[in-house]
C-alpha positions in Angstrom: 65.4 -18.7 229.6 66.3 -15.3 228.1 68.8 -13.0 229.8 68.2 -9.3 230.2 70.1 -7.0 227.8 70.5 -3.2 227.4 71.7 -2.2 224.0 73.1 1.3 223.8 73.6 3.3 220.6 75.5 6.5 220.7 75.0 9.2 218.0 73.2 8.9 214.7 75.1 5.8 213.6 74.4 4.1 216.9 70.7 4.7 216.5 70.7 3.3 213.0 72.6 0.3 214.3 70.0 -0.3 216.9 67.3 -0.1 214.3 68.9 -2.9 212.2 69.6 -4.9 215.4 66.0 -4.6 216.5 64.8 -5.7 213.1 67.1 -8.7 213.0 66.3 -9.7 216.6 62.6 -9.6 215.9 63.1 -11.8 212.8 65.2 -14.3 214.7 62.7 -14.4 217.6 59.8 -15.1 215.2 61.8 -17.8 213.4 62.2 -19.7 216.7 58.5 -19.4 217.7 58.3 -16.1 219.6 54.6 -15.0 219.6 55.1 -11.4 220.9 54.8 -8.3 218.7 57.9 -6.7 220.2 61.1 -7.6 221.8 61.0 -9.3 225.3 60.5 -6.7 228.1 64.0 -7.5 229.5 65.6 -6.5 226.2 65.8 -2.7 226.1 67.4 -0.3 223.6 68.7 3.1 224.5 69.7 5.7 221.8 71.7 8.6 223.1 72.1 11.6 220.8 71.8 15.4 221.0 69.1 16.0 218.3 65.5 16.0 219.5 64.3 13.9 216.5 65.8 10.6 215.2 67.7 11.1 212.0 68.0 8.5 209.3 64.4 8.6 208.0 65.8 8.2 204.5 66.5 4.5 205.4 63.1 3.0 204.4 63.9 -0.7 204.9 64.1 -0.5 208.7 61.4 1.2 210.9 62.3 3.9 213.4 62.9 3.0 217.0 59.8 3.3 219.2 59.8 6.5 221.4 59.2 4.4 224.5 59.1 0.7 225.3 
């Protein structure tokens, strides 16, 4: 059974960290047989920053965080 988690990223670096964490968690879940397309509903990510648009679009190897989940 999976536990609920809230991952919080503060500022631009925190958002980029959440992107890498999300990518790695999805890869791990798929390697252990997870059949969903996204993270479990109980795993939420919150990025807090002052800009209205996510920065870091120059990082092409990790997709942007979804606007809502």
